[in-house]
C-alpha positions as CSV (number, residue, x, y, z in Angstrom):
1,M,-62.6,2.5,49.3
2,L,-60.1,2.7,46.1
3,N,-60.1,5.5,43.9
4,S,-61.5,3.9,40.3
5,I,-61.0,4.6,36.6
6,T,-64.0,3.2,34.7
7,Y,-64.2,2.7,31.1
8,G,-66.8,1.0,28.6
9,T,-70.4,-0.1,29.6
10,R,-71.3,-3.1,31.3
11,T,-71.5,-6.6,28.6
12,D,-72.6,-10.3,28.7
13,Q,-68.6,-10.4,29.3
14,P,-67.8,-10.0,33.2
15,D,-65.9,-7.1,33.9
16,L,-62.0,-6.5,34.5
17,L,-60.5,-5.6,36.9
18,I,-57.0,-3.8,36.5
19,V,-54.5,-3.6,39.0
20,H,-51.1,-1.9,39.0
21,G,-48.0,-2.4,40.0
22,L,-45.4,-0.7,42.7
23,Y,-45.7,3.7,42.3
24,G,-48.0,3.4,39.6
25,S,-51.4,4.5,39.1
26,G,-55.0,3.0,37.9
27,R,-54.2,6.2,35.3
28,N,-51.3,4.1,33.9
29,W,-53.6,1.9,32.5
30,G,-55.6,4.2,30.6
31,A,-54.8,2.8,27.3
32,I,-55.1,-0.6,27.8
33,A,-57.7,-0.7,29.8
34,K,-59.5,1.9,26.4
35,R,-58.6,-0.9,24.0
36,L,-59.8,-3.8,26.1
37,A,-62.9,-1.9,26.7
38,T,-64.3,-2.9,23.5
39,G,-65.9,-6.0,24.4
40,R,-66.2,-5.8,28.3
41,R,-66.2,-3.0,31.0
42,I,-63.2,-1.8,32.2
43,V,-62.1,-1.0,36.1
44,S,-58.5,0.6,37.0
45,V,-58.0,0.9,40.4
46,D,-55.3,2.8,42.4
47,Q,-54.3,0.7,45.2
48,R,-53.6,1.5,49.1
49,N,-51.2,4.4,49.4
50,H,-51.0,5.4,45.5
51,G,-52.8,7.5,43.0
52,L,-56.1,9.3,44.4
53,S,-57.0,6.5,46.9
54,P,-56.6,6.8,50.7
55,W,-53.0,6.3,52.3
56,Y,-52.9,3.7,55.1
57,S,-50.1,2.4,57.4
58,T,-49.8,-0.4,56.2
59,N,-49.3,-1.8,52.4
60,G,-49.3,-5.5,53.0
61,Y,-50.4,-8.7,49.9
62,D,-53.5,-9.2,53.1
63,D,-55.0,-5.8,53.0
64,M,-54.3,-4.9,49.3
65,A,-55.9,-7.9,48.6
66,N,-59.0,-6.9,51.3
67,D,-59.1,-3.3,49.5
68,L,-59.9,-5.4,46.1
69,A,-62.4,-7.4,47.5
70,E,-64.6,-4.2,48.5
71,V,-64.4,-3.3,44.8
72,I,-65.7,-6.5,43.5
73,Q,-68.6,-6.4,46.4
74,A,-69.3,-2.8,45.0
75,Q,-69.4,-3.7,41.8
76,G,-72.1,-6.3,42.5
77,A,-70.4,-9.6,40.6
78,P,-67.8,-11.4,40.3
79,M,-64.8,-10.1,38.2
80,D,-61.5,-10.8,35.7
81,V,-58.7,-9.6,37.9
82,M,-55.8,-8.6,35.7
83,G,-52.9,-7.3,38.2
84,H,-48.9,-6.5,37.3
85,S,-45.7,-6.7,39.5
86,M,-47.1,-5.9,43.1
87,G,-50.6,-6.0,41.7
88,G,-50.0,-9.3,40.6
89,K,-49.1,-10.4,44.2
90,A,-52.3,-8.7,45.4
91,A,-54.5,-9.8,42.5
92,M,-53.1,-14.1,43.7
93,V,-53.9,-13.4,47.3
94,L,-57.4,-11.7,46.5
95,A,-57.9,-14.8,44.5
96,L,-56.9,-17.3,47.1
97,K,-58.3,-16.0,49.7
98,H,-61.7,-14.6,47.9
99,P,-62.2,-17.5,45.6
100,E,-65.8,-16.8,45.0
101,L,-65.1,-13.2,43.9
102,V,-62.8,-14.0,40.6
103,N,-63.7,-15.7,36.8
104,R,-60.6,-15.8,36.2
105,L,-57.5,-14.2,36.7
106,I,-54.2,-12.8,34.6
107,V,-50.8,-12.0,36.3
108,A,-48.7,-10.1,34.6
109,D,-44.6,-10.9,35.0
110,I,-44.7,-11.7,39.0
111,A,-44.7,-15.4,40.5
112,P,-45.9,-15.8,43.8
113,V,-42.5,-16.0,45.4
114,S,-40.5,-13.6,47.5
115,Y,-37.9,-11.5,45.4
116,A,-34.7,-10.3,46.4
117,H,-34.0,-6.8,45.0
118,S,-35.8,-3.9,46.7
119,Q,-36.8,-0.5,45.8
120,T,-36.0,1.6,47.7
121,Q,-33.4,3.4,45.6
122,H,-37.0,4.5,43.4
123,I,-37.9,6.0,46.5
124,D,-34.1,8.0,47.6
125,A,-34.3,9.3,43.6
126,M,-38.0,10.6,44.1
127,R,-37.2,12.5,47.9
128,Q,-34.1,14.0,46.1
129,V,-36.9,16.1,43.9
130,N,-37.0,19.3,44.9
131,L,-40.2,19.7,44.9
132,D,-40.5,23.8,45.4
133,T,-38.9,24.0,42.0
134,V,-41.1,21.8,40.4
135,E,-43.9,24.0,38.0
136,K,-43.4,21.9,35.0
137,R,-43.0,18.0,34.6
138,S,-39.5,18.5,32.2
139,H,-38.2,19.9,35.4
140,A,-38.8,16.9,37.7
141,L,-37.6,14.5,34.6
142,D,-34.3,16.7,34.5
143,Q,-33.8,15.9,38.5
144,L,-34.7,12.2,38.3
145,A,-32.3,12.0,35.4
146,A,-29.1,11.9,38.0
147,H,-30.3,9.3,40.1
148,V,-32.4,7.2,37.8
149,D,-31.0,6.3,34.5
150,D,-33.5,4.4,32.7
151,P,-35.8,7.6,31.0
152,T,-39.3,5.5,30.8
153,L,-39.2,5.1,34.5
154,R,-38.4,8.4,34.7
155,S,-41.7,9.0,33.3
156,F,-43.2,6.6,34.6
157,F,-43.0,8.3,38.2
158,T,-43.1,11.5,37.2
159,Q,-47.3,10.0,36.6
160,S,-47.1,9.8,40.0
161,L,-46.7,13.5,40.3
162,D,-49.3,16.8,41.5
163,I,-47.6,19.1,39.9
164,K,-49.6,21.8,41.1
165,E,-49.6,20.2,45.1
166,K,-45.9,19.5,44.5
167,R,-46.6,16.4,45.8
168,W,-45.8,13.0,45.4
169,R,-49.1,11.0,45.1
170,L,-47.6,7.7,46.8
171,N,-46.9,7.2,50.5
172,L,-43.1,7.4,50.0
173,D,-42.6,6.8,53.9
174,V,-45.1,3.4,54.1
175,L,-44.0,1.7,51.1
176,E,-40.0,2.2,52.4
177,A,-41.1,0.6,55.7
178,E,-43.5,-1.9,54.2
179,M,-40.7,-2.9,51.1
180,P,-40.0,-6.1,52.9
181,K,-43.6,-7.0,52.3
182,I,-43.8,-5.7,48.9
183,I,-41.1,-8.2,47.7
184,G,-41.9,-10.8,49.4
185,F,-45.0,-12.4,49.4
186,P,-47.8,-13.8,52.4
187,D,-47.6,-17.5,53.2
188,V,-51.4,-18.4,51.7
189,Q,-53.2,-21.6,51.3
190,G,-55.6,-23.0,49.7
191,T,-55.9,-23.3,45.6
192,F,-57.3,-21.3,42.7
193,E,-59.8,-23.5,40.5
194,H,-60.4,-21.0,37.8
195,P,-58.3,-20.4,34.4
196,T,-55.4,-18.4,35.1
197,L,-53.1,-16.6,32.9
198,F,-49.5,-15.8,33.6
199,L,-48.6,-13.4,31.3
200,S,-44.9,-12.8,31.1
201,G,-42.0,-10.9,29.1
202,A,-39.5,-12.9,27.8
203,E,-36.7,-10.8,28.4
204,S,-37.9,-10.5,32.0
205,D,-36.8,-12.8,34.7
206,Y,-39.4,-12.3,37.7
207,V,-41.1,-15.8,36.3
208,M,-38.5,-18.4,36.2
209,P,-39.2,-22.1,35.3
210,D,-38.5,-23.2,38.7
211,H,-41.5,-21.0,39.7
212,R,-43.8,-23.5,38.0
213,P,-43.9,-25.8,41.1
214,V,-45.1,-23.0,43.4
215,I,-47.6,-21.5,40.6
216,K,-49.2,-24.7,39.9
217,Q,-49.6,-25.6,43.6
218,H,-52.3,-22.8,44.4
219,F,-53.2,-21.9,40.7
220,P,-53.6,-25.7,39.4
221,K,-54.9,-24.5,35.9
222,A,-52.2,-22.2,34.9
223,R,-50.9,-21.3,31.6
224,F,-48.0,-19.6,30.9
225,A,-47.3,-17.2,27.8
226,K,-44.4,-14.7,26.8
227,I,-44.4,-11.5,25.0
228,T,-41.5,-11.0,22.5
229,G,-39.0,-8.6,23.0
230,A,-40.7,-7.3,26.1
231,G,-39.0,-7.3,30.0
232,H,-40.9,-6.7,33.1
233,W,-43.2,-3.7,31.9
234,L,-44.6,-5.9,29.1
235,H,-47.8,-3.9,29.1
236,A,-46.0,-0.2,28.5
237,E,-43.1,-2.1,25.9
238,K,-46.0,-4.1,23.5
239,P,-48.8,-2.5,24.2
240,K,-50.7,-3.8,21.0
241,E,-49.3,-7.7,22.1
242,F,-50.3,-7.2,25.0
243,V,-53.8,-6.8,24.6
244,L,-54.2,-9.3,21.4
245,S,-52.5,-11.7,24.0
246,V,-54.9,-10.6,27.7
247,G,-57.8,-9.7,24.9
248,A,-57.6,-13.7,22.9
249,W,-56.9,-15.4,26.3
250,L,-60.4,-14.1,27.7
251,D,-61.9,-14.8,24.4
252,R,-61.3,-18.1,24.2
253,S,-60.9,-19.7,28.3
254,Q,-64.0,-20.3,30.1
255,A,-64.6,-19.9,34.2
């Protein structure tokens, strides 16, 4: 089963499952989870081939959705589910395949479509780090600077670095091999008839107006909102606004 971190205690509100994106981990969402845990219990998972969860030879969305279903079934009750980027796609497939396990769905800055941009350049960058010479995080950051321009991304990647063991907590070989599946979206039939929020960064191009027909086809109760001044990493760039938007929607929507 996936590794998970729990925040808060159970209330009369459904638990919320947080599903991170590519190269992330449940721990990355700690600050957001703690803020949302004031009114509900939060479970934040490491997806397969990430963090402290098991490594597998596949990383497709059917697999990821089945992993999430197992986590929810172990909790004993349906959950609200929130996923970002790759995690948002996994959450959408979960809701379409196992709607009985999901009360409400929040999809952060992703659509149920295939994208053209691969993310393998980041795998190449992480492989360029000479882990034998890394004694502290700043050493890895310095090496990544030669390959990754964005300092935010460099910091994000090193959160998945086990300095003591001198290894990445990412199954880079499998993630590279499965990248066509990760940037794609499977042919999933059916609809999810419960409330769904597509929350995007206003400066991101991941959720475009021409995506709305396919979104509405699968998620007829979808609502759309944007966070001003945020890009694809909306929860990290505008954490206060992100928490307020998610909390307000959960408070006013009904499963």
